[in-house]
N, C-alpha and C positions, 0 to 999 in steps of 0.2 A: 352323130355324124361319123362316117368313115373318113379316112384321110383323103381319098379322092373327092368326096363330097365337100370337105373343108377347102381343098385346093380349088375346086370349081367355084365355091362361094367367094374365095379370096380373089380369084381371077376376074370375077364379075366386078368387084370393087376396083381392081387395078385398071380394067378397061374404062370404067367410069371416070377415073382420075387421070387417065392417059399414062399410066405406069407400064413400062416395058419389062423391067426386072425389079424384084423386091428382095432385099437382103434381110434375112431373119436370123439374128445372132443368138447365142446363148449368153445372156447377160441381163443384169438389172441396171439401174441408173447410176450405180456407184462402182462399177467394174469389180464387183465382188467375185471371189473364186467360186462360191456356190450361191444359188439364188433361191428365193422363196417361190411358192407355188404360183403366185400371181404373174411371175415373170417368165414362166416356161413356155413361151410362144413357139419356139423352134420345136419343142417336143409335141406341142399341140398340133402344129401344122404338118409335121412329117411322120409322127408316130415313133421316132427314135428317142429313147429315154436316157441315153448316155449324157454325162455331165459336160461334154465338150463337143462342139460342132457348129457349123454355120450353114444355113439353107439359103439357096438362091432360087426364087420362084420366078419363072418366066411365064409368058402367056400360053405356051404350049408344053414346056418341059419344066421339071423341078430337079434340083441337085442338092446333095448334102455332102459337105466336106467334113471329115473327121479323121482323127489320127489312128495309128496302129493299135492302140489299146482297144478300139471299138469296132474293128473291121468285121469280126464275126457277128457281134451283137447287131450292128447296124444292118448288115446284109440280111439277117433274119427278120428284123423288125420292119425293114423297108419292102419286104416281099408283098406284092400286090398293091402297093401304094402309088405306083408310077414315079416315085422319087428315085433318082439315080444316085448311087453311092460314088463319091469321089474320094479315093483313098489318098490322103495327104502324104506327100513326100515319096510316093511310089513312082517308078519310072513311067514317063508318058502321061502322068496326071498333072494338069496345070493347077497352079494355085488359084484361089478365088480371084485374086487381083489379075493374074495373067488371063484367066478366062474372060473377065470383064474387058480387058484390053483388046482381046481378040473379037469378042462378040457384040459389044456395045456399039451401036451405030449412030451416025449423025441424026439428030432429031429425036433419039430415044430419051426416055426418062428413067433414071435409076433412083429407087426409093429405099429408105430405111428409117427407122425411128432413131433420131439423133440422140435421144437420151440413153440409148442402149449400146452406143459405140463410143470409143474413146476419141479424143481430139485427133490423135494420130491416124486412127482408122478412117474417121470421117474425112480428114484432109486428103488421104490417099484416094478414097472413092471420088471425092470432088475433083482431084487432079486428073484421074482417069476420065471422068465425065467431060471435063473441060477439053482434054486432049482429043476426045472423040466427038466433040461438038454436041454433046448430049446435056441434058439437064439433070439436076438432082432435086429430090423432095426429102426433107428430113424432119419436118415439124409436125408429124402426125403418127399415131399408132395405127397402122393399117390392118393389123390382125384382129384388133379388139372387136370390131363389129361382127366378125365371124364367130368369135369365142363367146357364145351366149351364156354359158354357165361358168365363166371364168372365176376362179377364186379371187376374193377381195384382197386388197393389200392387208398385210398382217396388222392386227389390232392388239397384239400381245402387249401387256404393260411393261414399261421399263422399271428398273429398280436401281437403287443406290448401291455402289460398291464402296464399302467402308474404307476409310483412309488407311486403316491398319492392313488391308489387303492390297489397296492400290499403291501404297508406298509413298504417296505424295499428294498434297492438297491440290484442288483445282486452281486456286489462286497462284500457287507456286508454278504449276505447269503453264498457266497463261502468261505469267511473267517471263518465263524462259522462252516461250514461243514469240512473244512480243520483242524480246531482245534479239532473236534471230531475224525477225522482220526488220527491225531497225538497222541491224548490221547489213542487211541486204538492200537497204534503201527503199523498203516497201512500207506502206501504211495500211494495206488491206490484204487479207488472206482468204482465198476460197478454200474451204475444206469440204470435199465430197466423199471421201473414203470413210466408211462407217467405223472402222477401228480407230481412226484418228479422232473423230468426234467423241466416241465413247471413252477413249483413253483420256482425253482432255477433261471431260466433264465427270469422270468417275461414275458412269452409269453403264448398265448392261441391259440386254433384252433378249427377245427370242424371235426376231424377224427374219433371220437368215439361217438356212440349214447348216448345222454343225458349228456355228459360231454365235456367241451370246451378244448379238449386236442389235442396234435400233436404227431403222430407216430414218435418215436425217441428212441435212446439209448445214453448212455454217458459213457465215461471213464474219470475219474477225477484224476489228480495227484496234486502235490504241486504247479505247475506253470500253467497248462493248463487244459481246460475243452474240451475234444474231443467229439463233438456232431455228432451223426450219424443220418442223416435226409435227406429227399428229399429237396435239396437246392432250388428247384423251388418254394417251399412254402414261402421262405424268401424274403422280399423286401430289398432294399438297406439300408433303415433306420435300420432294425433289424440287418443286417449284420454289419453295422458300430458299433452298440452297442455291438455286439458279439466280434468284434475285440478289442474293448476297454477293455473288460472283460476277454480277453485271451481264447475265445472260438474258437476252430479249427474245421472246418466243414469237414465231411466225408460222402460218400454215405451211405444211410440207412442200407443196408445189409452188408457193409464191416466189421462190428464189428466181425462177425463170423470168418473171416480169420485173422483179426488184433489181436484178443485175443490169437491166437496160438503163437504169437511171443513176448509176454510181457516178460521182463527179468526174469531170474530165481530168482533174489533177491527181486522180487516184493512181498510186503506184502499186500494182497488183501482184501478189505472189500466188502461184498455183502450180500444180503438178500436172502437166499436159498428158501424162500417161494415165491419170486417174480421173480427171475432169471429163465429163461427157461432151460430145460434139455440139449438141443443142445448147447446152449452157454456155459453152465457149463462144458460140456464134452470137449469143445475145449480149455479150460484153461490147460496149461501144468501141468503135474502131479507134477513137482517140485515146482510149485507155490501153488497148492492145499494143499500141506503139511503145 
């Protein structure tokens, strides 16, 4: 499919779902600097291959915001695609947020995959939508039905990083983290950044371009470390180490449902710049307080 054909197929889905504008960011579910092939939706839908940029797909027009590093590349790659280049920080070029403020109308629906934007970004989009008396949709991947030959999530195996290279045992790291949680008055910690989970557990992998990391989330409490990961990536040796350190395994995507049922008395620690918007929205309101 050409980019115009992809946009046409995507707009058909948007019309079926009542979507007026769709944001397609450059991101995975963990706010990683670089992303694996499975997550390159913005590249797929616009044809622009640079590592930074956000697309806004409307029912009639499409735009791509990127910075000065990519103006020449983007202009060339967007030729013939009908996607308009928005040169970030250039005079007269509104930011994505300013554009939404101006063009989103009452009754419109703004959509994005809430797993691929941070809490702060999602809250800003929601604020704009509320101000304009529009709606938001964030709990679906709207590009996936169009991307028929989409690469699968990485299935590369994880491997142990020996303590002589890691410099500290898993148990020692967990003890230090739990001490920080206790000092902050928290009893549960959401970990969504891949470098944090891999550092804590002394594992590495090959799921992210240029970084030896493994796709995973974690919920940590005073006694257990609940790791959400594709268990097929783990060999028996790693599983034995995990059991010794109180690591409980769960399927990778189950955290979105599990987080809905954490107890009301949970005192939660998280980094809002790293946790994605969909995960944050699933936290019970009584806990967010």
